[in-house]
ZAMI-952211 format. One record per residue: residue number from 1; residue in three letters; x, y, z of N, C-alpha, C in turn. Coordinates in steps of 0.02 Angstrom, whole numbers. Example, Ala and Ser with C-alpha at 12.3 -4.5 7.8 and 13.67 -1.06 7.14 Angstrom:
<rs>
1,Ala,660,-284,390,615,-225,390,660,-165,390
2,Ser,642,-112,354,684,-53,357,645,2,394
</rs>
This chain:
<rs>
1,Unk,2054,-2089,1680,2042,-2055,1775,2021,-2009,1752
2,Unk,1972,-1979,1751,1955,-1917,1772,1993,-1861,1809
3,Unk,1990,-1798,1802,2024,-1764,1881,1974,-1723,1887
4,Unk,1969,-1724,1958,1926,-1696,2014,1956,-1639,2043
5,Unk,1926,-1572,2033,1956,-1514,2034,1935,-1514,2125
6,Unk,1996,-1462,2152,1970,-1465,2214,1895,-1441,2239
7,Unk,1871,-1386,2191,1791,-1393,2236,1741,-1436,2224
8,Unk,1747,-1485,2174,1744,-1539,2174,1728,-1577,2234
9,Unk,1803,-1602,2244,1825,-1634,2310,1756,-1617,2356
10,Unk,1801,-1551,2386,1749,-1506,2440,1679,-1530,2429
11,Unk,1637,-1503,2374,1564,-1520,2378,1556,-1587,2403
12,Unk,1588,-1622,2353,1568,-1716,2389,1589,-1727,2431
13,Unk,1647,-1712,2475,1637,-1717,2550,1598,-1670,2599
14,Unk,1562,-1628,2565,1498,-1587,2609,1448,-1626,2590
15,Unk,1432,-1663,2556,1390,-1703,2538,1388,-1768,2589
16,Unk,1438,-1797,2595,1451,-1829,2629,1440,-1823,2702
17,Unk,1473,-1764,2720,1441,-1748,2792,1386,-1740,2805
18,Unk,1342,-1707,2767,1271,-1684,2776,1243,-1756,2775
19,Unk,1241,-1822,2728,1213,-1853,2735,1227,-1900,2795
20,Unk,1283,-1913,2795,1300,-1933,2873,1287,-1906,2937
21,Unk,1286,-1870,2932,1240,-1819,3000,1172,-1832,3009
22,Unk,1139,-1853,2968,1073,-1867,2976,1062,-1928,3013
23,Unk,1126,-1990,3029,1114,-2049,3052,1099,-2036,3113
24,Unk,1068,-2068,3160,1063,-2066,3251,1125,-2100,3249
25,Unk,1137,-2141,3237,1208,-2203,3272,1234,-2243,3213
26,Unk,1295,-2262,3235,1324,-2297,3203,1292,-2376,3186
27,Unk,1267,-2376,3229,1223,-2446,3219,1164,-2437,3164
28,Unk,1147,-2374,3145,1083,-2359,3091,1105,-2361,3036
29,Unk,1178,-2345,3019,1192,-2333,2955,1197,-2388,2904
30,Unk,1169,-2357,2844,1150,-2426,2796,1213,-2446,2753
31,Unk,1240,-2498,2772,1306,-2519,2731,1281,-2538,2666
32,Unk,1335,-2566,2639,1316,-2587,2560,1302,-2662,2568
33,Unk,1315,-2700,2609,1292,-2770,2601,1197,-2781,2614
34,Unk,1193,-2720,2656,1098,-2706,2682,1085,-2671,2605
35,Unk,1112,-2621,2593,1072,-2570,2525,1071,-2629,2484
36,Unk,1121,-2665,2464,1106,-2713,2415,1057,-2763,2422
37,Unk,1052,-2804,2469,1002,-2832,2485,947,-2798,2469
38,Unk,934,-2756,2507,852,-2731,2514,846,-2708,2428
39,Unk,896,-2679,2390,893,-2660,2324,871,-2717,2267
40,Unk,903,-2769,2289,885,-2823,2252,820,-2831,2254
41,Unk,795,-2850,2325,729,-2873,2333,687,-2835,2301
42,Unk,679,-2761,2302,651,-2692,2273,641,-2717,2206
43,Unk,706,-2735,2146,705,-2742,2095,647,-2819,2075
44,Unk,673,-2841,2108,639,-2912,2115,555,-2904,2103
45,Unk,517,-2856,2164,468,-2846,2172,427,-2796,2124
46,Unk,479,-2775,2082,478,-2728,2032,468,-2774,1982
47,Unk,516,-2812,1965,514,-2856,1878,446,-2925,1890
48,Unk,414,-2931,1960,374,-2976,1961,322,-2941,1953
49,Unk,297,-2887,1961,239,-2853,1960,211,-2860,2040
50,Unk,258,-2863,2087,224,-2862,2149,240,-2793,2189
51,Unk,290,-2767,2166,302,-2701,2193,254,-2661,2243
52,Unk,274,-2660,2297,229,-2629,2356,249,-2538,2368
53,Unk,214,-2502,2370,237,-2435,2376,222,-2408,2479
54,Unk,182,-2474,2503,194,-2485,2545,243,-2480,2613
55,Unk,271,-2427,2623,319,-2387,2675,343,-2456,2707
56,Unk,294,-2497,2749,314,-2556,2800,369,-2598,2783
57,Unk,350,-2595,2693,397,-2655,2650,459,-2652,2682
58,Unk,492,-2707,2692,581,-2696,2704,612,-2658,2646
59,Unk,593,-2678,2581,656,-2699,2540,608,-2617,2509
60,Unk,571,-2567,2526,564,-2507,2538,613,-2464,2555
61,Unk,640,-2475,2607,712,-2448,2625,752,-2431,2578
62,Unk,754,-2457,2526,813,-2457,2475,789,-2396,2425
63,Unk,724,-2384,2415,696,-2344,2373,707,-2281,2407
64,Unk,666,-2276,2458,691,-2209,2515,761,-2187,2517
65,Unk,790,-2227,2542,869,-2212,2550,907,-2194,2482
66,Unk,892,-2213,2426,927,-2193,2385,875,-2148,2356
67,Unk,814,-2118,2345,793,-2066,2322,813,-2017,2367
68,Unk,825,-2017,2424,866,-1962,2473,935,-1950,2462
69,Unk,969,-1986,2443,1026,-1974,2412,1019,-1933,2348
70,Unk,982,-1959,2301,976,-1906,2223,931,-1840,2235
71,Unk,890,-1851,2295,875,-1775,2323,932,-1735,2343
72,Unk,991,-1756,2374,1025,-1736,2396,1080,-1715,2345
73,Unk,1082,-1765,2305,1137,-1744,2248,1110,-1696,2214
74,Unk,1038,-1703,2188,1033,-1625,2125,1027,-1571,2185
75,Unk,1005,-1569,2238,1030,-1500,2282,1082,-1455,2271
76,Unk,1157,-1522,2274,1203,-1511,2294,1209,-1498,2233
77,Unk,1233,-1532,2180,1226,-1531,2111,1220,-1445,2092
78,Unk,1162,-1428,2082,1139,-1370,2075,1168,-1311,2115
79,Unk,1182,-1323,2180,1216,-1282,2213,1287,-1271,2189
80,Unk,1338,-1324,2173,1391,-1324,2170,1389,-1281,2089
81,Unk,1350,-1300,2039,1340,-1271,1984,1338,-1190,1972
82,Unk,1299,-1190,2031,1270,-1083,2034,1351,-1067,2063
83,Unk,1372,-1091,2099,1433,-1064,2130,1483,-1053,2082
84,Unk,1505,-1121,2074,1568,-1119,2034,1569,-1139,1943
85,Unk,1510,-1133,1924,1506,-1170,1874,1544,-1232,1842
86,Unk,1547,-1279,1901,1571,-1350,1882,1516,-1398,1903
87,Unk,1515,-1451,1874,1464,-1505,1892,1499,-1560,1924
88,Unk,1470,-1603,1974,1475,-1645,1995,1473,-1720,1969
89,Unk,1408,-1717,1941,1391,-1785,1925,1355,-1756,1846
90,Unk,1336,-1797,1788,1302,-1742,1723,1258,-1817,1717
91,Unk,1209,-1802,1754,1144,-1829,1751,1103,-1837,1690
92,Unk,1076,-1878,1661,1023,-1871,1608,986,-1810,1602
93,Unk,965,-1791,1548,934,-1728,1555,863,-1713,1590
94,Unk,840,-1778,1580,780,-1783,1646,811,-1795,1684
95,Unk,758,-1797,1742,755,-1809,1816,774,-1892,1825
96,Unk,812,-1891,1852,830,-1970,1875,773,-2018,1927
97,Unk,751,-2050,1887,694,-2098,1935,732,-2118,1998
98,Unk,686,-2150,2023,713,-2202,2098,738,-2255,2061
99,Unk,666,-2299,2028,725,-2344,1978,768,-2359,1945
100,Unk,779,-2292,1909,831,-2291,1869,911,-2271,1924
101,Unk,898,-2241,1984,950,-2236,2029,946,-2299,2059
102,Unk,911,-2341,2078,925,-2416,2113,977,-2470,2071
103,Unk,935,-2446,2022,969,-2480,1935,1050,-2483,1938
104,Unk,1050,-2389,1948,1140,-2395,1928,1172,-2424,1982
105,Unk,1140,-2419,2044,1181,-2424,2115,1194,-2497,2120
106,Unk,1132,-2541,2105,1133,-2607,2095,1191,-2622,2054
107,Unk,1209,-2612,1993,1250,-2620,1944,1329,-2594,1978
108,Unk,1321,-2574,2009,1399,-2542,2050,1412,-2582,2097
109,Unk,1360,-2595,2135,1389,-2641,2198,1395,-2714,2185
110,Unk,1380,-2736,2084,1376,-2799,2090,1452,-2793,2049
111,Unk,1468,-2749,2034,1533,-2729,2009,1581,-2739,2044
112,Unk,1568,-2709,2108,1638,-2688,2182,1598,-2713,2213
113,Unk,1587,-2791,2235,1580,-2823,2297,1644,-2807,2357
114,Unk,1700,-2784,2340,1750,-2778,2401,1738,-2702,2428
115,Unk,1677,-2696,2412,1662,-2618,2446,1601,-2615,2474
116,Unk,1577,-2685,2492,1508,-2686,2503,1523,-2651,2588
117,Unk,1562,-2659,2623,1576,-2643,2711,1560,-2541,2704
118,Unk,1561,-2536,2648,1580,-2453,2650,1498,-2450,2670
119,Unk,1489,-2365,2686,1422,-2343,2695,1396,-2331,2639
120,Unk,1328,-2347,2640,1273,-2350,2557,1278,-2283,2552
121,Unk,1287,-2226,2576,1278,-2159,2531,1325,-2148,2514
122,Unk,1394,-2174,2528,1473,-2168,2489,1454,-2215,2430
123,Unk,1422,-2269,2445,1409,-2307,2385,1383,-2269,2314
124,Unk,1310,-2254,2343,1282,-2222,2281,1296,-2174,2241
125,Unk,1335,-2136,2293,1378,-2088,2256,1425,-2096,2203
126,Unk,1467,-2145,2232,1517,-2180,2190,1485,-2211,2115
127,Unk,1419,-2225,2133,1394,-2252,2081,1365,-2224,2034
128,Unk,1335,-2166,2073,1327,-2100,2016,1391,-2051,1971
129,Unk,1464,-2069,2034,1511,-2026,1988,1535,-2068,1940
130,Unk,1527,-2140,1936,1562,-2184,1880,1500,-2184,1821
131,Unk,1432,-2192,1826,1383,-2176,1801,1389,-2148,1745
132,Unk,1379,-2080,1779,1351,-2013,1762,1424,-1974,1768
133,Unk,1481,-1979,1734,1532,-1913,1735,1537,-1869,1692
134,Unk,1559,-1811,1715,1565,-1756,1678,1611,-1752,1630
135,Unk,1608,-1739,1544,1651,-1766,1519,1673,-1709,1495
</rs>
């Protein structure tokens, strides 16, 4: 079990608050079940070569949602490191691509079906924390 400093916990809470604040209503909240369904469809379309980046395709909601969490995470990670010298995640040296982030998220959702009723943003962040911990 890794120890999280108070500044890491505070930063993660701020990230969740900002991500959650952009939600128009409780009805619009992306839960884990919806996210998993959309992301499985995205990965199937990608693996069969029929992936369309047409934003009206339902599975593109997965890509847009996760990319938003990635961008927000990278922003807060850089801000956190600048302020405190601590990292939240230790992403690979290269930028985390949307397909990589979707794969990490789907793997996490498959391993933790008991958490599918949680908010999607929390699950994506948990997937990143589990997959890219700082040593």
